[in-house]
N, C-alpha and C positions, 0 to 999 in steps of 0.2 A: 569559032574553032581557032582562028588566027590568034586571038587574044590568049586562049588557053595555051597554045604552043609557045607564045612569047613568054608567058609566066613560067612555064616549065623550063624553058631555055635560061631564063634569069635565075631560077632556083639552082640549076646545075652550075652556072657560072659562080654563084655565091658559095656553093658548097666547095667548088675547086679552090676558090680564093681562101676560104676558111681553113681548108687543109694545108694550102701552101703557106699560110701565115702562122701555122702551128696551133691552130684551134683544137685540132684533135688531140694533140699532145697535152695541151692545157686541160682539156676535159678529162683525159685519162688520169692526169696527175691529181686533179681535183677529186675524182672518184676514189683514187687510191688514198688520198688524205682523209676523206670521209670514212673509208673503211678502216683506216688505222685508228682514228679517233674512237669509232664505235668499238673496235677490238679492245682498246685500252680501257674504255668505260666499262665494258662487260667484264673484262679481266679484273678490274678493281672491285666491281660489284659482286662477282662470284664468291670471293672469300666471305664477304659480309652476309650474303644469303646463306652460305654454308654455315656460318657462325650462328645465324638466327635459328637454323634448323637443328644445329648440334648442341648449342649452348645449354639448353634445358636438360640434356642428357648428363651433363656434368653434375647436376644436382641429385641424381638418383644414386645415393651413396649411403644406404642404411647401415653398412658395416664400416663406416669411417672410423678412424682412430682418435679423432678429436671432436669436441663440440665447439660451436662458435663462441660459447662462454669462455672456453680455454684460450682461444685466440685473442679475444678482446679483454679478458681479465675481469669479468663481471658475472654474477650468478643470476639465475632466474628470480630468486627472492629479492635481490637488489633492484632489478629492473621492474618487477611487478610492484614493489614497494614504492618506487619513485612515481610510477604512473598512478597508483591508487591514491597517493597523497594529493594528486591534483585532479581526481575524478570529478570533484564537485566545484572546481573553480575554472578560471579562464587562463591559467598559466600556459597550458598547451591548447586546450579546446578553443576553437574559433580563430586561432592564428591564421592569417592569410597564407595562401600558397604563393610563394615567390621564389624565384631562382636566386642562387648565391650572389649573382651580380647586383641584385637589388638590396642585399642585406650584409654588405661588407665581407663577402666570401665566407660567411659562417651562418649556420642556422640560428635564427633569432625568434624564440617563442614570445608570445605576448608578455610573459612574466619576466623576461630577461633579454630585452632587445637593446639596452644601453642607448647610445646616441644614434643607432641605426634604425631603419624601418623594421618592424616586426614581420617575420615571414619565414617559412620553411618549405622546402620541397620534401618528397617522401623519404628518401634515404637520409637526408639531413636530419629529419625528425628522429629516425631510428638511432642515428649516431649521437645526436644530442642527448637523448634519454639514456643511452648506455654510458655516456661520459658523465652525466649528472648522477648516475647510480654508482660511479666509482671506476668505470672501465676506461680503456684508452683506444677507442675505435678509430680516431683520426689517424693515428700513426700505425696501428695494427692492421688496418684495412688498406692502407696506401702502400701496398707492396705488390710485387709481381706484375708491374706495369699498370696497376689499377689505381683509381682515385676514389677516395671514400665517398664522394658526393655522387658518383655515377652508379646506377643500378646494376651495371655489369660487374661491380666490385664483388657482389655475392657469388656470381659464377666463378670468378677468378679465385677467390679465397677458398671456396669449397673444393675446387680442383687442386690448388697448390698446397693447401693445408690438410687435405684429406678429412674434411669436416662432414659430420653426419648430416644427411639431408634426405628428404623423401619427395619424389616427383609424382604429381597426379595430373591426369589429363583434364580433369574438371574440378570445380569447387566441390561438387557433390561427392566425388570420390574422396577428397581430402576430409570432408566432414564425416563421412561414413567410416573412415579408417580407425577412428578412436585414438589417434596419436597426438592430436593437437592439445596443447596445454597453454593456459594463460601466460602471455609473455613471449611465446615462441615467435620467431620471425616468419612472416609469410612473404614470399616473392612471387609476383605474377610475371611470366615471360610470354611475349607474343608467340602465337602459333606460327609455324613456317608458312601458313597460307596468307599471313598478313605481309604485304610487300614492304621491304625495308625502306624503300624510297617512295612509298605511297601511303595510302590510308586504308582503314578497314571499311566495312560497309556503312559505318556510321560517321565516317569522315575523320576518325581519330588517327593521328600519325603514329608510326611504330615507336613504342616506348614500353619500358618495364615499369614495375611498381613494387613498393615494399611498405610493410607496416607490421604491427604486432597483432597476433591472435588475441582476442579479448573476450572470448566466450567463457562462461562459467563451467561448461561441460564441453567435451571434444566435438559435439555435433552442433554447437551454437554458431550461427552464421553472423559473427561479429568481429570486426577488425578496428583497431585504433590506428589511424593513418592520416597523412596529409594528402589531400586530393586536389588536383589542379583545376578540374572543372567537371561539370556534368558531361558524361560521355555518350549519352544517347541510348544506352541499354541499362542504365541504373537510375536510382532516384537520389544519388548523392549530390551535394552542393560543394562548391569550392571551399577549401580551408581544412584545418585540423579538426577531426571528428571521430566518433565511433559510429560505424555504420556497416552495412553488409560487405562481405568480402568480395572484392572484384578487382580486375586489372584495369589498365588504361585503354586497352584495345580488346576487340572481340574477334576471334576467340583467343584466350590465353591459357597457358598451363599454370598450375599452382604448385609452388614449392614450399615445403615446411622445413625450416631450419631450427631444430630444437635448441633451447637454451639450457642444455644439460640433460641428464638422464631422466627418464620417466619416473615419476614417484610411484606409479603403479596403484592398484586398488586391491583391497582384501574384502571378500564377502564372507561373513560368518552367519551360518543359519543353525538355529536350534531345531532338533528333530527327535522324535521318540524312537527308542530302540525296538519297540514292539507296536507298530502301527495298527495291527489287527485288534489290539485291545484299546488303544488310545484314540484312534481316528473316530470322530463323531461322539466321543465320550465327553459330556459336559462337565464331568467331575475331574477331568484331567487337564492339566495345563503345563506347558513347557516353561512357564515363568515369564518374567519381563524380558523384553528384547535386550540384546547386548548393546552397550554404549562404548564409546572410546575409552572412558575412564575405567569401566569395569574390565575391559580387555587389558588395559595397562596394568591394573592391579593384579589380574590373573597372571600376566606375564612375569611380574615381579615375584609373585609367590612361587612360580615355576622355577625361576632362576635361583631363588633362595633354597629350594629343595635339592638342587643339583649337587 
């Protein structure tokens, strides 16, 4: 009992001395400093989180007044022609995924790396192709506080230039829309559930992705892109490739940025004017199916009769 009382008495003396020497004030000041730092960190992070949640909404602009091809100065036909000319070689395909710091601050495909290492990141590949096709992406996209090599350049350019774009919550929605055409730009933006300063469930850090839609039809799940690594939820490998459409993190939203107006499709069907007589009648035929050349000849004859 006596020992316990002495320990309690010593503790009270130590507390009085700590208070007398300013310990309480120092502790209070330290706590205030910690609170201030946390406030500043959270304040700085809040706009970034808000941007992550809001940025993909900039892309939902189906009634925009310009196409990305107008901004960059290149047509869909030029971009597709450039890519198709290298479908069967390794000019682009197989180029390692490397950041600009490793390639002399410019994208360098296998077929044109000069004295630098060959390598491209995702937006660098898109910009290189558009430049090779005759456009000026490096200068056209580096406006409004954006840099051509950063995936947020697509968000900024769509907003600032009123560029036509379509936003889809999932890849499946994009493919079911019927809007995608070969050569269109696809941008994957992380969902707001992915922490900006953290990782998704597969360990991937917050990042966007870009590439070209490369399907033969709007529903084909195919993209030509430069990929940094396997991300845990797909089967892709690092490097430039044609593979399934996907982002760098899960989940992501998918943005379609058309390279010009849709070409559209025309369906022409031959039919009898009196099905009651002709249906099931083996002696009746509507003739050979229409072809592109026969439709062209018919259109010319029609114009000649006007």
